[in-house]
FITI-768226 format. One record per residue (C-alpha): residue number from 1; residue in one letter; x, y, z negated. Coordinates in nm, 3 decimals, padded with zeros to 5 digits. Each point is the difference from the previous one (the first is absolute). Example, Ala and Ser with C-alpha at 12.3 -4.5 7.8 and 13.67 -1.06 7.14 Angstrom:
2
   i aa       X       Y       Z
   1  A  01.230 -00.450 -00.780
   2  S  00.137  00.344  00.066
//
This chain:
147
   i aa       X       Y       Z
   1  M  00.000  00.000  00.000
   2  R  00.146  00.336  00.102
   3  K -00.029  00.293 -00.236
   4  F  00.189  00.296 -00.136
   5  E  00.057  00.057 -00.371
   6  V  00.175  00.256 -00.216
   7  A  00.349 -00.126 -00.091
   8  K  00.095 -00.037 -00.368
   9  G  00.123  00.321 -00.152
  10  F -00.211  00.218  00.230
  11  E -00.342 -00.056 -00.158
  12  D -00.024  00.356 -00.136
  13  R  00.134  00.181  00.309
  14  G -00.326  00.045  00.192
  15  I  00.110 -00.236  00.278
  16  I -00.209  00.007  00.317
  17  L -00.029 -00.353  00.139
  18  P  00.059 -00.022  00.376
  19  K -00.305  00.014  00.224
  20  R -00.077  00.017  00.368
  21  A -00.116  00.334  00.141
  22  T -00.262 -00.145  00.236
  23  A -00.176 -00.331  00.066
  24  H  00.237 -00.069  00.291
  25  S  00.327  00.110 -00.163
  26  A  00.257 -00.280 -00.020
  27  G  00.215  00.171 -00.263
  28  Y -00.060  00.064 -00.368
  29  D  00.123  00.348 -00.091
  30  F  00.250  00.031 -00.286
  31  T  00.036  00.324 -00.192
  32  T  00.272  00.163 -00.207
  33  I -00.041 -00.015 -00.377
  34  E  00.200  00.317 -00.064
  35  E  00.138  00.298  00.188
  36  V  00.318 -00.085  00.190
  37  D  00.268  00.213  00.166
  38  I  00.224 -00.156  00.264
  39  N  00.292  00.205  00.132
  40  P  00.139 -00.027  00.355
  41  G  00.202 -00.319  00.040
  42  E -00.126 -00.135 -00.335
  43  R -00.158 -00.338 -00.073
  44  K -00.251 -00.022 -00.281
  45  M -00.191 -00.293 -00.148
  46  I -00.369  00.091 -00.026
  47  M -00.196 -00.180 -00.270
  48  T -00.359 -00.100  00.070
  49  G -00.098 -00.163 -00.331
  50  V -00.171 -00.272  00.206
  51  K  00.053 -00.374  00.044
  52  A -00.164 -00.227  00.257
  53  K -00.139 -00.348 -00.054
  54  M -00.029 -00.212  00.313
  55  D -00.012 -00.356  00.130
  56  D  00.326 -00.195  00.029
  57  D -00.002  00.034  00.381
  58  D -00.059  00.377 -00.006
  59  V  00.247  00.286  00.019
  60  L -00.069  00.368 -00.058
  61  L  00.184  00.211  00.256
  62  M  00.053  00.363 -00.096
  63  F  00.024  00.272  00.263
  64  P  00.023  00.378 -00.018
  65  R -00.321  00.186  00.075
  66  S  00.021  00.134  00.354
  67  S  00.016  00.363 -00.113
  68  L  00.293 -00.061 -00.237
  69  A  00.267  00.028  00.271
  70  A -00.175  00.250  00.226
  71  K -00.100  00.251 -00.268
  72  K  00.253 -00.059 -00.279
  73  G  00.311 -00.157  00.153
  74  L -00.018 -00.308 -00.224
  75  R  00.032 -00.369  00.082
  76  L  00.037 -00.325 -00.189
  77  T  00.369 -00.077 -00.042
  78  N -00.053 -00.358  00.118
  79  S -00.264  00.084  00.267
  80  V -00.245 -00.260 -00.134
  81  A -00.014 -00.119 -00.359
  82  V -00.086 -00.367 -00.057
  83  I -00.190 -00.089 -00.319
  84  D -00.007 -00.378 -00.049
  85  A -00.280 -00.180 -00.183
  86  D  00.238 -00.113 -00.278
  87  Y  00.098  00.362 -00.073
  88  Y -00.332  00.035 -00.186
  89  S  00.041 -00.002 -00.381
  90  N  00.372 -00.090  00.018
  91  S  00.193  00.011 -00.326
  92  S  00.213  00.305  00.087
  93  N -00.259  00.261  00.094
  94  D -00.342 -00.171  00.008
  95  G -00.010  00.037  00.380
  96  H  00.001  00.380 -00.002
  97  I  00.009  00.114  00.364
  98  M  00.255  00.274  00.062
  99  I  00.065  00.162  00.336
 100  N  00.343  00.138  00.091
 101  L -00.031  00.317  00.212
 102  Y  00.270  00.186  00.193
 103  N -00.015  00.368  00.097
 104  F  00.147  00.026  00.351
 105  S -00.101  00.365  00.039
 106  D  00.206  00.308 -00.078
 107  K -00.247  00.124 -00.263
 108  P -00.093 -00.116 -00.350
 109  V -00.333 -00.185 -00.014
 110  H -00.246  00.023 -00.287
 111  L -00.262 -00.272 -00.049
 112  L -00.294  00.076 -00.226
 113  K -00.135 -00.237 -00.263
 114  G -00.274 -00.210  00.162
 115  E  00.125  00.064  00.354
 116  R -00.045 -00.288  00.245
 117  F  00.343 -00.090  00.137
 118  A  00.010 -00.370  00.091
 119  Q -00.236 -00.269  00.117
 120  G  00.000 -00.372 -00.065
 121  I -00.133 -00.267  00.235
 122  F -00.058 -00.359 -00.108
 123  I  00.112 -00.263  00.252
 124  K -00.022 -00.381 -00.001
 125  Y  00.327 -00.164  00.103
 126  G  00.107 -00.348  00.104
 127  I  00.306 -00.210 -00.074
 128  T  00.189 -00.258  00.207
 129  A -00.079 -00.371 -00.028
 130  D  00.342 -00.072 -00.151
 131  D -00.011  00.278 -00.259
 132  N  00.074 -00.152 -00.341
 133  I  00.081  00.302 -00.217
 134  T -00.071 -00.068 -00.366
 135  A  00.171  00.303 -00.157
 136  S -00.213  00.250 -00.188
 137  R  00.040  00.368 -00.078
 138  S  00.178  00.083 -00.323
 139  G -00.020  00.379  00.002
 140  G -00.142  00.317  00.146
 141  Y  00.107  00.248  00.266
 142  G  00.274 -00.145  00.222
 143  S  00.024 -00.319 -00.205
 144  T  00.015 -00.259  00.280
 145  G  00.368  00.060  00.063
 146  V  00.228  00.236  00.185
 147  N  00.129 -00.092  00.346
//
């Protein structure tokens, strides 16, 4: 069952759970939980206070909202963020979804609290017939190894 929840430690922050803007929107809009300034050439991790529960064969792909680059000069540092099903309620950060933004413009950017800045799309994925991975996640953000 797919659903969004407030991550532990953010219960009293007035978190807005992601929602779609229209009946035919694919993406769930994520909002900032505080005001954020990002200087030119700077990367900044944006907290959402949200975690996502999903089926084992689901992934939540995070994209910038289309206006983020055109109007503000911001992009996701990794182009698309991948939130795996086993990230939910992990021991390190309870599955708190954080989005790393990069300011590629020549001006500082200010995001307001509650501003929509990213969108998440749930996707079913398949695996190969000879896939026999048995490892499980042991931590939070970036915890599946560095290569």
